[in-house]
C-alpha positions as CSV (number, residue, x, y, z in Angstrom):
1,M,12.5,-14.4,19.1
2,I,10.0,-17.3,18.9
3,G,7.5,-18.2,21.5
4,Y,4.3,-19.4,22.1
5,I,0.9,-17.5,22.6
6,W,-2.7,-19.1,23.2
7,P,-4.6,-19.0,20.0
8,M,-7.6,-17.0,21.3
9,D,-9.6,-17.3,18.0
10,A,-9.8,-20.5,18.2
11,V,-10.3,-21.0,22.0
12,K,-13.3,-18.6,21.8
13,S,-14.8,-21.2,19.0
14,L,-15.2,-23.7,21.7
15,Q,-18.4,-23.3,22.8
16,F,-18.9,-25.5,26.3
17,K,-22.2,-26.0,27.4
18,A,-23.7,-27.3,30.6
19,M,-23.1,-31.1,30.7
20,P,-22.8,-32.2,34.0
21,N,-20.8,-35.4,34.6
22,L,-19.8,-35.5,31.0
23,V,-16.6,-33.3,30.4
24,S,-14.1,-33.3,33.2
25,L,-11.6,-30.2,34.0
26,K,-8.8,-32.6,32.9
27,N,-10.3,-33.1,29.4
28,I,-10.5,-29.6,29.1
29,S,-7.4,-28.9,30.0
30,A,-5.8,-31.4,27.6
31,T,-7.7,-29.6,24.9
32,C,-6.4,-26.2,25.6
33,V,-2.8,-27.6,25.9
34,F,-3.3,-29.2,22.6
35,L,-4.3,-26.0,21.0
36,F,-1.5,-24.6,22.6
37,M,1.0,-26.9,21.0
38,A,-0.5,-26.8,17.6
39,V,0.6,-22.9,16.6
40,S,3.9,-21.6,16.6
41,V,4.1,-17.7,17.1
42,V,6.4,-15.2,15.0
43,D,7.4,-12.8,17.8
44,G,4.9,-10.3,18.0
45,G,1.5,-12.4,18.2
46,T,1.1,-13.2,14.6
47,Y,1.0,-17.1,14.4
48,V,2.3,-19.4,11.6
49,E,1.0,-23.0,11.4
50,V,3.9,-25.2,11.7
51,K,2.1,-28.0,9.3
52,D,0.9,-26.1,6.2
53,R,-0.5,-27.5,2.9
54,A,1.3,-25.1,1.0
55,P,4.2,-26.5,-1.4
56,L,7.2,-24.6,0.5
57,N,10.5,-25.9,1.1
58,K,12.4,-25.3,4.4
59,H,14.4,-22.4,2.9
60,V,11.1,-20.4,2.1
61,K,9.5,-20.9,5.4
62,Q,13.1,-19.6,6.9
63,Y,12.6,-16.8,4.6
64,V,9.0,-16.1,6.0
65,R,9.9,-16.3,9.7
66,T,12.6,-13.7,9.1
67,Y,10.7,-11.5,6.8
68,I,8.0,-11.5,9.6
69,Q,10.7,-10.8,12.5
70,Q,12.6,-8.0,10.3
71,N,9.6,-6.0,9.4
72,R,7.2,-6.9,12.2
73,K,6.7,-3.1,13.2
74,N,6.1,-1.9,9.8
75,L,3.7,-5.0,9.1
76,Y,1.7,-4.0,12.2
77,D,1.4,-0.1,11.1
78,I,0.2,-1.6,7.9
79,K,-2.4,-3.9,9.6
80,R,-3.7,-1.1,11.8
81,R,-4.7,1.1,8.7
82,S,-5.8,-1.9,6.5
83,S,-9.4,-2.4,7.7
84,S,-11.3,0.1,5.2
85,P,-9.1,-0.6,2.0
86,F,-9.5,-4.6,2.6
87,V,-13.0,-4.1,3.0
88,M,-13.3,-2.6,-0.5
89,M,-11.0,-4.8,-2.0
90,D,-12.7,-8.0,-0.8
91,G,-15.7,-6.9,-2.2
92,V,-13.7,-6.2,-5.8
93,F,-12.1,-9.5,-5.5
94,R,-15.2,-11.9,-5.0
95,H,-17.1,-9.6,-7.9
96,Y,-14.5,-10.9,-10.4
97,G,-14.6,-14.5,-8.6
98,L,-10.9,-14.3,-7.1
99,P,-9.3,-15.3,-3.8
100,V,-9.7,-12.2,-1.4
101,Q,-6.0,-12.6,-0.1
102,L,-4.9,-11.5,-3.5
103,K,-5.4,-7.9,-1.4
104,Y,-2.0,-8.7,0.1
105,L,-0.2,-7.8,-3.1
106,A,-0.9,-4.4,-2.3
107,V,0.6,-4.6,0.7
108,V,3.7,-5.7,-0.9
109,E,3.4,-3.5,-3.5
110,S,3.0,-0.1,-1.7
111,E,2.0,-0.7,1.8
112,L,-1.6,0.3,1.0
113,R,-0.5,3.7,0.1
114,T,-2.6,5.5,-2.8
115,K,0.2,8.1,-3.2
116,A,3.1,5.5,-3.6
117,V,5.2,6.3,-6.6
118,S,8.2,4.1,-7.8
119,E,11.3,5.3,-9.8
120,V,9.9,3.6,-13.0
121,G,6.7,5.4,-12.7
122,A,4.3,2.5,-11.4
123,V,2.0,4.5,-9.4
124,G,-0.9,3.9,-6.7
125,P,-1.7,1.1,-4.1
126,W,-1.4,-1.5,-6.8
127,Q,1.6,-0.2,-8.5
128,L,0.2,0.1,-11.9
129,M,2.7,1.4,-15.3
130,P,0.8,3.9,-17.1
131,E,0.6,1.8,-20.5
132,T,-0.7,-1.2,-18.3
133,A,-3.4,1.2,-16.5
134,R,-4.5,2.5,-19.7
135,I,-5.1,-0.9,-21.1
136,L,-6.8,-1.7,-18.1
137,G,-9.5,1.3,-18.7
138,L,-8.1,4.0,-15.9
139,K,-7.6,7.5,-16.9
140,I,-4.2,9.4,-16.5
141,N,-3.5,12.7,-17.5
142,S,-2.0,16.0,-15.9
143,R,-4.9,16.7,-13.8
144,Y,-5.8,13.2,-12.3
145,D,-4.5,9.6,-12.1
146,E,-6.9,6.9,-11.3
147,R,-4.0,4.5,-10.2
148,K,-4.1,6.7,-7.0
149,N,-8.0,6.1,-6.6
150,Y,-8.7,2.8,-4.2
151,Y,-11.5,1.3,-6.0
152,K,-10.8,2.0,-9.5
153,S,-7.4,0.7,-9.4
154,T,-8.4,-2.3,-7.5
155,R,-10.9,-3.1,-10.0
156,A,-8.1,-2.6,-12.6
157,A,-5.6,-4.9,-10.5
158,A,-8.4,-7.5,-10.3
159,R,-8.7,-7.8,-14.4
160,H,-4.8,-7.6,-14.6
161,L,-4.6,-10.6,-12.2
162,K,-7.4,-12.5,-13.5
163,G,-6.1,-12.5,-17.0
164,L,-3.0,-13.6,-16.0
165,H,-4.2,-16.4,-14.0
166,E,-6.0,-17.3,-17.4
167,E,-2.5,-17.4,-18.9
168,F,-0.6,-19.0,-16.3
169,G,-2.8,-21.3,-14.1
170,D,-0.7,-20.8,-11.2
171,W,-0.8,-18.1,-8.6
172,F,2.9,-18.1,-7.9
173,L,3.7,-17.3,-11.8
174,V,1.1,-14.7,-11.7
175,F,2.6,-12.9,-9.0
176,A,6.1,-13.2,-10.9
177,A,4.3,-11.7,-13.9
178,Y,2.7,-8.9,-12.2
179,N,6.1,-7.9,-11.3
180,A,8.4,-8.8,-14.1
181,G,5.8,-9.1,-16.5
182,D,4.4,-12.2,-18.7
183,G,7.2,-12.1,-21.0
184,A,9.5,-12.8,-18.7
185,V,7.6,-15.5,-17.1
186,N,7.0,-17.1,-20.5
187,S,10.9,-16.7,-21.1
188,A,11.7,-18.7,-18.0
189,I,8.9,-21.3,-18.5
190,R,10.5,-22.0,-22.1
191,Q,13.8,-22.2,-20.6
192,S,13.5,-24.4,-17.9
193,G,10.7,-26.3,-19.3
194,T,8.4,-26.5,-16.5
195,K,5.7,-24.1,-15.3
196,D,6.8,-25.2,-11.6
197,F,7.6,-21.7,-9.8
198,W,10.2,-23.1,-7.7
199,K,12.1,-24.9,-10.5
200,L,12.0,-21.9,-12.7
201,Q,12.7,-19.4,-10.6
202,K,16.6,-19.4,-11.3
203,Y,15.5,-18.1,-14.8
204,L,13.9,-15.0,-13.2
205,P,15.0,-11.4,-12.2
206,G,16.3,-11.8,-8.4
207,E,13.6,-9.3,-7.7
208,T,11.0,-11.4,-8.9
209,R,11.9,-14.4,-6.9
210,E,12.0,-12.3,-3.8
211,Y,8.6,-10.4,-4.5
212,V,6.6,-13.8,-4.7
213,K,8.2,-14.9,-1.4
214,K,7.5,-11.5,0.4
215,F,3.9,-11.9,-0.8
216,I,3.8,-15.5,1.0
217,A,5.5,-14.0,4.2
218,T,2.8,-11.0,4.0
219,Y,0.2,-13.7,3.7
220,Y,1.1,-15.4,6.6
221,F,1.7,-12.3,8.9
222,F,-2.2,-11.4,8.1
223,E,-3.6,-14.7,8.1
224,G,-1.6,-16.9,10.2
225,A,-0.9,-20.0,7.6
226,Y,-0.8,-19.9,3.4
227,N,-3.6,-21.5,1.8
228,L,-4.7,-19.5,-1.1
229,P,-7.5,-21.1,-3.1
230,A,-6.0,-22.0,-6.6
231,A,-9.7,-21.8,-8.2
232,V,-11.1,-18.9,-10.0
233,K,-14.7,-18.4,-10.4
234,A,-16.2,-17.5,-13.5
235,W,-18.2,-13.9,-13.5
């Protein structure tokens, strides 16, 4: 069900000072009505802006709405235990000059679980494969696996994501490469003759196409809109 709620953060940000005879109740009411109508809400209280600057077509926007509706309970469970991990991840991504919103990849990858293990051997909150993890400097042996260490694995993931962005220069392509490997993305670029994810996605595995959309939907759930900074700062 899609309904409407008051966007309280926006309302709280308004500071009404004593201005006798200058601000009428009618004007205040009109402002609140505008705020009320400007935001659409996905059932459960998380709002998604109707107008967004992200280059998303109507099919992706419908995917976002459906994904949040179908996974609402699980997403809220993750959100309730995300505070501590997100604070640490924000610090790591800022250190590497990366957008802090990249932390939502860990939600898609593992639901923020350090002990998550995939069928193909990816481990930890960032679901790193053994070969990739070792290249990124993580230690893996019979007694200890640093892929399960929140801080160390996040630093490794940040380095990996920064390297992918240096290679592709587009976050959607970075996410696709994180999931399928840079070889798969380069192959899709060659076959399609473009670096536009939406145009080359048909040359990528179905899992990877959905992976990128899951990130967008997860971003919407936590942020209320999609506006991932394009720039990566030097470090």
